[in-house]
C-alpha positions in Angstrom: 113.5 99.5 85.2 111.2 99.5 88.2 108.0 97.4 87.9 109.7 94.9 85.6 110.7 92.5 88.4 107.6 90.2 88.2 107.5 90.0 84.4 111.2 89.2 84.5 110.8 86.4 87.0 107.9 84.9 85.0 109.7 85.1 81.7 112.9 83.7 83.2 111.2 80.8 84.8 109.3 79.9 81.6 112.5 80.2 79.5 114.5 78.1 82.0 112.0 75.3 82.1 111.7 75.3 78.3 115.5 75.0 77.8 115.9 72.3 80.5 113.1 70.2 79.2 114.3 70.6 75.6 117.9 69.5 76.6 116.5 66.6 78.6 114.2 65.4 75.8 117.0 65.7 73.2 119.9 64.2 75.1 118.5 61.9 77.8 114.9 60.8 76.9 115.2 57.9 74.4 112.0 58.9 72.7 110.1 62.1 71.8 107.5 63.2 74.3 105.1 63.7 71.4 105.1 67.5 71.0 106.2 69.4 68.0 106.6 72.6 70.1 110.3 72.1 70.8 113.2 74.4 70.7 115.4 71.8 69.1 112.9 71.1 66.3 112.6 74.8 65.5 116.4 75.2 65.6 117.0 72.4 63.1 114.2 73.3 60.8 115.3 76.9 60.5 119.0 76.3 60.3 118.7 73.3 57.9 116.5 75.3 55.5 119.0 78.1 55.5 121.9 75.7 55.0 120.1 73.9 52.2 119.5 77.2 50.5 123.2 78.0 50.6 124.2 74.5 49.5 121.8 74.2 46.6 123.2 77.4 45.0 126.1 75.1 44.0 126.0 72.2 41.6 125.6 68.7 43.0 129.1 67.6 42.0 130.7 70.7 43.5 133.0 69.5 46.3 132.3 72.7 48.3 128.6 71.8 48.3 129.4 68.3 49.6 131.7 69.8 52.3 129.0 72.2 53.4 126.4 69.5 53.7 128.9 67.2 55.5 129.7 69.7 58.3 126.1 70.6 59.0 125.5 67.8 61.4 128.5 68.3 63.8 128.3 72.1 63.4 124.5 72.2 64.2 125.1 70.2 67.4 127.7 72.7 68.6 125.4 75.6 67.7 122.5 73.9 69.6 124.6 73.6 72.7 125.7 77.2 72.4 122.0 78.3 72.0 121.0 76.3 75.1 123.9 77.9 77.1 123.0 81.5 76.0 119.3 80.9 76.8 120.2 79.6 80.2 122.3 82.6 80.9 119.4 84.8 79.8 116.8 83.0 81.9 118.9 83.1 85.1 119.8 86.7 84.3 116.0 87.5 84.2 115.5 85.6 87.5 118.4 87.3 89.3 117.2 90.7 88.0 113.6 90.1 89.1 114.7 88.9 92.6 117.8 91.0 93.2 116.8 94.4 91.8 114.0 94.7 94.2 116.3 94.6 97.3 119.7 96.0 98.1 122.2 93.3 97.4 125.8 93.0 98.6 127.3 93.5 95.2 130.1 95.2 93.6 127.3 95.9 91.1 127.2 99.7 90.9 124.3 100.3 88.7 122.2 97.2 89.4 121.1 97.1 85.8 120.0 94.1 83.8 123.4 93.8 82.1 125.1 93.4 85.5 122.8 90.5 86.4 123.3 89.0 83.0 127.0 89.1 83.6 126.6 87.5 87.0 124.5 84.8 85.4 127.2 84.1 82.8 130.1 83.8 85.2 128.0 81.6 87.4 126.8 79.2 84.7 130.4 78.7 83.5 131.6 78.6 87.2 134.2 81.3 86.5 133.9 82.9 89.9 135.7 86.2 89.4 134.2 87.5 92.6 133.7 91.1 91.2 130.0 90.7 91.4 128.3 88.4 94.0 124.7 87.8 95.1 123.7 89.4 98.3 120.3 88.2 99.4 119.5 84.5 100.2 117.3 84.0 97.2 119.9 85.3 94.7 122.5 83.1 96.4 120.2 80.1 95.9 119.7 81.0 92.3 123.4 81.2 91.7 124.0 77.8 93.3 121.2 76.4 91.2 122.6 77.9 88.1 126.1 76.5 88.8 124.5 73.1 89.2 122.6 73.4 86.0 125.9 74.4 84.2 127.6 71.2 85.5 124.5 69.1 84.6 124.5 70.4 81.0 128.3 69.8 80.8 127.8 66.2 82.0 125.0 65.6 79.5 127.1 66.8 76.7 130.1 64.7 77.8 127.8 61.6 77.9 125.8 62.5 74.7 128.6 63.1 72.3 130.4 59.7 72.7 127.1 57.8 72.4 126.2 59.8 69.3 129.5 59.2 67.5 129.7 55.5 68.5 126.3 55.0 66.9 127.4 56.9 63.8 130.5 54.8 63.6 128.6 51.5 63.9 126.2 52.7 61.1 129.1 53.6 58.8 131.1 50.5 59.6 128.4 48.2 58.3 128.0 50.4 55.2 131.6 50.1 54.4 131.4 46.3 54.8 128.7 46.1 52.2 130.7 48.1 49.6 133.7 45.9 50.4 131.6 42.9 49.4 130.1 44.3 46.2 132.4 47.1 45.1 131.2 50.4 43.7 128.5 51.0 42.9 126.8 48.5 45.2 123.5 47.0 44.1 121.2 44.3 45.5 121.8 42.2 42.3 125.5 42.3 42.7 125.2 41.1 46.3 122.9 38.2 45.6 124.8 37.2 42.4 128.1 37.0 44.3 126.7 34.5 46.8 124.5 32.7 44.2 127.4 32.1 41.9 129.0 29.7 44.5 125.7 28.5 45.9 126.5 30.1 49.3 122.8 30.8 50.2 123.3 30.0 53.8 126.2 32.5 54.1 123.9 35.1 52.5 121.3 34.4 55.1 123.9 35.1 57.8 124.9 38.3 56.1 121.3 39.4 56.0 120.9 38.6 59.6 123.6 41.1 60.4 121.9 43.6 58.3 118.7 43.0 60.2 120.5 44.0 63.4 121.8 47.1 61.5 118.2 48.0 60.6 117.1 47.5 64.2 119.8 49.8 65.4 119.0 52.3 62.7 115.4 52.3 63.8 116.3 52.7 67.5 119.2 55.1 67.2 117.7 57.5 64.7 114.5 57.6 66.7 116.4 58.5 69.8 118.9 60.8 68.0 117.3 62.2 64.8 120.3 64.5 64.4 122.1 61.4 63.1 120.2 61.7 59.9 122.1 64.9 59.1 125.5 63.1 59.7 126.4 62.1 56.2 128.5 59.1 55.2 132.2 59.9 54.6 131.8 59.8 50.8 128.8 60.0 48.5 129.6 56.5 47.1 129.3 55.0 50.6 125.8 56.3 51.5 123.9 54.9 54.4 120.6 55.7 52.7 121.6 54.1 49.5 122.6 51.0 51.5 119.2 50.9 53.2 117.5 51.0 49.7 119.7 48.2 48.5 118.9 46.0 51.5 115.2 46.7 51.0 115.4 45.3 47.5 117.3 42.1 48.3 114.2 40.1 49.0 112.8 40.6 45.5 116.2 39.7 43.9 116.6 36.5 46.0 113.1 35.5 45.0 114.0 36.0 41.4 117.5 34.4 41.4 117.5 31.7 44.1 116.5 28.3 42.5 113.2 26.9 43.6 114.9 23.7 44.7 117.6 25.4 46.8 117.8 23.8 50.2 117.9 27.1 52.1 115.5 29.1 49.9 112.7 29.3 52.4 114.8 30.3 55.4 116.7 32.8 53.2 113.5 34.5 52.0 112.2 34.7 55.6 115.5 36.4 56.6 115.5 38.7 53.7 111.9 39.7 54.4 112.7 40.5 58.1 115.7 42.6 57.0 113.6 44.5 54.5 110.8 45.1 57.0 113.0 46.4 59.8 115.0 48.8 57.5 111.8 50.0 55.8 110.3 50.7 59.3 113.4 52.6 60.2 113.1 54.9 57.2 109.4 55.4 57.6 109.9 56.3 61.3 112.6 58.8 60.5 110.3 60.4 57.9 107.7 60.8 60.5 110.1 62.2 63.1 111.4 64.8 60.6 107.8 65.6 59.7 108.3 65.1 56.0 105.2 65.4 53.8 104.3 64.1 50.3 103.4 61.0 48.5 106.9 59.7 47.8 108.4 56.6 49.4 110.3 57.2 52.7 113.7 56.7 51.0 113.0 59.3 48.4 111.6 61.8 50.9 114.8 61.4 52.9 116.9 61.7 49.8 115.3 64.9 48.8 115.2 66.4 52.3 118.8 65.6 53.1 120.0 66.2 49.6 121.4 62.7 49.2 121.4 61.1 45.7 120.0 57.6 45.4 121.6 55.2 43.0 120.1 54.7 39.5 117.8 51.7 38.9 115.6 52.2 42.0 114.2 49.1 43.6 110.6 48.4 44.3 110.5 50.2 47.6 111.0 53.6 45.8 109.4 52.9 42.5 106.6 55.4 43.1 108.9 58.0 41.6 111.4 57.6 38.9 113.3 60.9 39.5 116.6 60.3 41.4 117.7 63.9 41.4 117.8 65.6 44.8 117.3 69.2 43.5 
């Protein structure tokens, strides 16, 4: 493989920088750098399309279909980390081959072929340190030290990323469960408003909507930083985070319809309901843009179709531009 050293070094360096930047932008950077040419985007687009195809071969009410869709989020994250690790091994293997094969190295590498350098790269990234193959020249030693550091760095990022991701997911779902505890199944904006209106507790409803405004703000921030959360489904189809968002977007219109004109807190309640609606609608629109979804449908319907989530019947004003609630 003489003459391949320089191309191997160039290819290895490009691949290494691509993977490191992609991992940094996905796990560390709280916003996108503004480019669609990302390894993570390609990974999720390709794997989700394949997973959707398999899932939609089954009927919507089939429990196997729901189980498949439910495991995609966690499984895809594991596969993404595995992809990064393998590409890092390949990139450092190319660098070690390009640098080491041009000089005699103090190796127990007998052939000096690319497979040997790939093996050396693998045991270095995972810090196995068998000692059967070792770098011999200063540059290959430096590359191995760098690779071991990158391996520790990726491990540290994963350790820090996973708890933050699951804590955000848990907070999102906790608020969803609280709504259904208040209204029962199926939850609707009318049931929520009527429950408080029946006892004249408009001030309490304002407080509840203030909490949901905070939920909407966190939805906007968290799903912008971690778009993978959109693939993490609620624990049951009845307790859907997307359906909850649609319900909260409709509360303003229901309050305007049902709250008496002479109610003391009507003005403040409507202002709060408007703020809650706006922040949640912004979150859904932002997520649609991040996922690069096209079409003329409302954001909630786009997400429902893309993620194969069913919205409840009787769609509110924010999704009335289409009357079809199916997700097929």
